[in-house]
N, C-alpha and C positions, 0 to 999 in steps of 0.2 A: 504494500500500500504506500502511496505517496506520503512524504513526511508532513505536508501541509494538511492533508485530509485527516491523518492520524492526530495531528496537533489539535485540530478542531474537535474531534471526538474526545480526546483526552481532556480538553478544557471543559467541554459540556459534561463529561462524566464527573469531573472535579466539582463543578458548580452544582450538579445534582446532589452530590455527596454532602455539600455544604447545606443545601436547602431542604433536604429530605425530612429533616425533623421539624420543619416549620420555623426554625430559628437560625439566623445567621450569626453565629458567635464570632466575635473578633478574633479569637484564637484560630478558628477554622479558616477565616479569611487570611490571616497571617501565614498559616501553614501553606495555603494555596499560593500566596505571593512568594514564599520562600521556595516552594517547589518550582514555580515558574522561573525564578531567577537561577536556580541550580540545576535544572533538568537539561540534558543535552537536546531535548526536543524544542526547548524554548530559549536557550541561552543567547541566541543572536537577536531576539526580539524583546521589546518592552510591551508587555501585554496588559498592563494595568488598566488602561481604558477599555480594552476588549473584555477583560474580566468583569469590570464594573457593569458594562452593558449586558453581558451574559447573566450576571447575577440578577440584575433588574428584570430582564425578560423571564428568567426562571421564576422569580418570586411573583410576578404578575399572573403567571399561569403554570404552576409547577407540573401539573399532570400532563399538559400538552408538551411541555419542554421535555419531560422524562419520556413520553411516548415517542417523540421525534428522535431522541437519543437512541432508544432501543430499536427503533425502525432502522436507523442508520447502521447500527451494529449488525443487524440481520442482513443488510445489503452489502457489506464490505467483507473482504477477506483480510483478517488480521493474523499476524504470526503469533507464536506463543509468547514471545517477549513483549509484544504490544498488549496482548490480553492480560498478561501478568502485571504490566505497568498500570493498566486501568484499575485492576484490583488493588495494587499497592497504593496508588494515589487515593483511592476511596478509603482504604483502611487508615492511611495517615491522617486524612482530613477528619474522618469520623472520630479518631482517637485524640485529635488536637484539643478538644474541650474537656477531655477526661471523663465524658459521660457518653455511654453508648446506648442510645435510645432504640426501642424496638423498631421504629420507623427507619432508622439507619440500617439496622440488620436486614429489614425487608428490602431496602434498596439494594444492598449487596447481594442478597438472594436473587432478586430480579435481574440484576446485572449479570450474575453468574449464569443464569438461564439463557442469556444471549451470547455467551462465550463458548468456544469449542474446546478450550484447553481442558485436559484431563484432570479429574479431581486429585489423582495421585501427585501430579505436578504441582498443583496448588498446595497440597499438604507438605510436599517437599520444600517449597519456597517459603510458606508462611506458617507452617505448623498446623496443628488441628484447630479449626475454628468451629466451635461447638454448633453454632446456629447453621453453618453450611453443612456440616456433617449430618445433623438432625434432618434438615430439609432434604438432603440427598437420600438418606436412608428411607424416608417416607415414600419418595417417588420410586426408588429402586425396588422397593418391595412389590410394586405393581408391575415392574418390567420383568422380573424374574419369574420363570415358570418352574415349578418343582421338577426335580429329576425323576419323573415318572414316565416310563415308556408305555407306548400304546398297548403292548402286550399285557402289562400289568393291569391296565384299565379294563381290557376285555376279560381277563381272568376274574376280576372282581365282580363283573356284571353277571357271570354264570351262576 
């Protein structure tokens, strides 16, 4: 994916992570501005005014802003590093105010559902994140079929 397209998705993801609890904490904004200054994706740009506009757009209609982000994630091909970067920035911003709200966890769960990176890679990179593991296990239980062979089913019917 092109660097500029990923940069936009990364910024939108970060802004959603800030706004998903309905409160834009100054520490979250500061974390975003620090990431913006220190990230190789942004280092050549000053994005302060862009970030302010994105935050304003997001707060005026969070649901549509988030829906647009997830739609764009479904339409692009990101590599593993880019997907992990989206998660990392979300985790850092959510942790910045030292309070992890349920709505923030839900945002990460929703974000995760739009990424293709394997759960094992996420665990290797970030460790076990209880709310992601719980959510995954609930869905995986529906995907797995028990190891019952057709022959066993026929025998039980007799």
